[in-house]
ZAMARGU-4260 file (C-alpha; in steps of 0.2 Angstrom, whole numbers, plus 5000, padded with zeros to 4 digits):
<rodrens>
0) 5002/5002/4999 | 5005/5017/4997 | 5011/5028/5011 | 5008/5046/5015 | 5020/5059/5009
5) 5030/5064/5027 | 5027/5082/5026 | 5009/5084/5021 | 5003/5100/5012 | 4985/5099/5018
10) 4969/5111/5011 | 4955/5109/5023 | 4937/5116/5017 | 4929/5120/5035 | 4939/5130/5045
15) 4929/5125/5060 | 4931/5115/5078 | 4936/5098/5066 | 4944/5109/5052 | 4958/5116/5065
20) 4961/5098/5074 | 4966/5092/5057 | 4977/5106/5051 | 4986/5104/5069 | 4991/5089/5065
25) 4999/5091/5048 | 5007/5107/5057 | 5013/5093/5069 | 5018/5080/5054 | 5030/5097/5048
30) 5018/5100/5035 | 5010/5115/5027 | 4989/5117/5031 | 4978/5131/5022 | 4960/5132/5032
35) 4945/5140/5022 | 4932/5152/5030 | 4920/5167/5024 | 4923/5175/5038 | 4937/5187/5040
40) 4939/5187/5059 | 4938/5168/5058 | 4953/5168/5043 | 4961/5180/5054 | 4959/5170/5070
45) 4965/5155/5061 | 4982/5163/5054 | 4987/5169/5074 | 4985/5150/5076 | 4997/5146/5066
50) 4987/5139/5046 | 4985/5149/5033 | 4967/5154/5029 | 4958/5159/5015 | 4942/5164/5009
55) 4933/5148/4999 | 4925/5161/4987 | 4940/5167/4981 | 4944/5156/4967 | 4962/5162/4963
60) 4967/5160/4979 | 4955/5143/4982 | 4964/5138/4963 | 4982/5139/4972 | 4978/5132/4986
65) 4971/5116/4978 | 4987/5116/4965 | 5000/5116/4980 | 4988/5101/4990 | 4991/5085/4993
70) 4975/5081/5003 | 4961/5089/5003 | 4948/5088/5018 | 4932/5094/5016 | 4921/5095/5033
75) 4911/5109/5032 | 4893/5103/5033 | 4880/5102/5016 | 4868/5116/5013 | 4851/5113/5004
80) 4857/5115/4986 | 4874/5104/4992 | 4889/5102/4997 | 4898/5120/4998 | 4916/5112/4996
85) 4912/5100/4980 | 4904/5120/4970 | 4919/5128/4978 | 4933/5115/4973 | 4925/5110/4955
90) 4932/5121/4946 | 4947/5122/4953 | 4951/5104/4951 | 4944/5103/4933 | 4956/5116/4929
95) 4971/5108/4937 | 4987/5103/4934 | 4992/5092/4949 | 4978/5083/4955 | 4978/5081/4976
100) 4982/5062/4980 | 4967/5060/4994 | 4950/5069/4995 | 4941/5065/5009 | 4922/5071/5014
105) 4918/5072/5032 | 4899/5064/5033 | 4889/5059/5047 | 4882/5042/5053 | 4865/5053/5051
110) 4865/5046/5034 | 4858/5027/5044 | 4843/5036/5050 | 4837/5023/5064 | 4840/5006/5067
115) 4830/5004/5082 | 4847/4996/5091 | 4855/4988/5077 | 4870/4987/5068 | 4875/4997/5055
120) 4890/4996/5044 | 4897/5006/5028 | 4887/4994/5017 | 4871/4996/5025 | 4855/5003/5018
125) 4857/5024/5017 | 4837/5028/5024 | 4840/5046/5033 | 4825/5051/5043 | 4830/5070/5045
130) 4834/5082/5038 | 4853/5084/5039 | 4855/5067/5035 | 4847/5067/5017 | 4859/5082/5014
135) 4874/5071/5019 | 4868/5057/5008 | 4865/5069/4992 | 4883/5076/4998 | 4894/5059/4998
140) 4885/5053/4982 | 4889/5070/4972 | 4906/5068/4980 | 4909/5052/4973 | 4902/5054/4957
145) 4913/5070/4954 | 4930/5057/4958 | 4921/5044/4946 | 4920/5057/4934 | 4937/5068/4939
150) 4950/5052/4941 | 4953/5059/4961 | 4952/5047/4974 | 4937/5051/4986 | 4934/5044/5002
155) 4919/5047/5013 | 4920/5047/5031 | 4904/5043/5043 | 4906/5049/5061 | 4893/5047/5075
160) 4893/5061/5091 | 4911/5070/5089 | 4919/5077/5106 | 4935/5082/5112 | 4944/5097/5122
165) 4931/5109/5127 | 4915/5099/5117 | 4910/5087/5131 | 4900/5080/5146 | 4915/5087/5157
170) 4913/5104/5151 | 4894/5104/5151 | 4893/5099/5171 | 4907/5110/5173 | 4896/5126/5167
175) 4879/5120/5175 | 4872/5117/5157 | 4872/5098/5158 | 4855/5088/5159 | 4852/5069/5158
180) 4840/5063/5146 | 4834/5048/5146 | 4824/5038/5132 | 4821/5019/5136 | 4831/5012/5123
185) 4842/5023/5113 | 4860/5019/5111 | 4873/5028/5101 | 4893/5027/5097 | 4903/5042/5097
190) 4921/5047/5092 | 4934/5058/5101 | 4941/5071/5088 | 4958/5063/5090 | 4953/5047/5083
195) 4943/5054/5069 | 4959/5066/5062 | 4970/5047/5066 | 4957/5039/5054 | 4957/5053/5040
200) 4978/5052/5041 | 4978/5034/5040 | 4967/5035/5025 | 4978/5045/5018 | 4992/5032/5019
205) 4980/5021/5012 | 4969/5028/4999 | 4954/5015/4992 | 4945/5027/4979 | 4927/5027/4981
210) 4927/5020/4999 | 4915/5023/5014 | 4924/5021/5031 | 4913/5023/5051 | 4926/5030/5062
215) 4919/5029/5080 | 4922/5019/5096 | 4920/5002/5101 | 4907/5003/5113 | 4890/5010/5109
220) 4881/5021/5125 | 4864/5027/5130 | 4868/5045/5134 | 4861/5045/5153 | 4876/5034/5156
225) 4888/5043/5147 | 4883/5060/5158 | 4881/5047/5174 | 4897/5042/5173 | 4904/5059/5170
230) 4898/5067/5184 | 4903/5051/5198 | 4923/5054/5189 | 4919/5074/5194 | 4913/5069/5210
235) 4897/5081/5205 | 4881/5082/5208 | 4871/5073/5196 | 4860/5086/5183 | 4842/5088/5183
240) 4834/5076/5172 | 4823/5081/5155 | 4813/5072/5144 | 4823/5073/5127 | 4810/5083/5119
245) 4812/5097/5132 | 4818/5115/5125 | 4833/5114/5137 | 4839/5100/5125 | 4847/5108/5110
250) 4843/5106/5093 | 4859/5099/5088 | 4859/5085/5104 | 4843/5082/5098 | 4847/5076/5085
255) 4855/5061/5090 | 4840/5055/5101 | 4828/5054/5084 | 4841/5038/5082 | 4846/5023/5090
260) 4860/5012/5082 | 4875/5003/5086 | 4889/5007/5073 | 4905/4997/5068 | 4921/5001/5066
265) 4930/4983/5058 | 4931/4990/5040 | 4943/5007/5047 | 4954/4995/5058 | 4953/4980/5044
270) 4958/4991/5027 | 4967/5008/5037 | 4976/4997/5050 | 4966/5011/5061 | 4963/5009/5082
275) 4952/5023/5091 | 4964/5030/5105 | 4950/5030/5116 | 4940/5013/5111 | 4925/5018/5124
280) 4919/5037/5132 | 4929/5033/5148 | 4947/5033/5141 | 4941/5047/5130 | 4934/5056/5148
285) 4949/5052/5156 | 4962/5060/5145 | 4950/5076/5144 | 4951/5077/5163 | 4970/5074/5162
290) 4971/5090/5149 | 4962/5101/5159 | 4974/5112/5170 | 4971/5111/5189
</rodrens>
């Protein structure tokens, strides 16, 4: 199998939380990381953090970044009319003299819809039950079609709920916004942001055109079990209990309760040689506690 270049030149379409994490890994490897944002203040912040930043509406700058990139990660969410990354990048890719070795589209396990607690694998039927999931299904198809049409190596990564520094049950417990949400029979996987990053770079090293991978932990678990475990670990009182439809539960969190499913990461392990550093929520939360100052 081919190996990823030691010093990657990475273009990340979407300079958000995950995009920054992917960019930091490229810099850690001694490479280059260009992140996009339409917001001028965010671009300034990205530059202050050591990244290069560009406005994706600047077609000339974007074409230059595409020509210099050995890999492209698209982490921006889809919109009503499709993936903004595909719309912006297609002209640059079509007119490029040099193409990236690898393109990764970051999707969501919302594409599977509800499995009533059953298992979902990469080859399982896509049956999105939410608007977000349906948009992800379309974006995946469009990216894979574009890759096939242009002869590019495009991979799809389906992610469940992400957590990591600044975004975990620990943070909600500490700031008083945590709630215990009980929905009998509901279960889902999670994945630490660092494990997503390592999975993306593992795929860059072992590309398989057109492949889809689920990157998730090894242990599906109910949300209330995780929240109770986090509270015990911090020696804090249990937060209030609310119904999953309560207005205090954010729209983002509520979407996770629409579906109940167990996810398998067997393909990523077998084909990419990837293993999650945090195989369950317990290891992930312990690491976050250890990283917290004081």
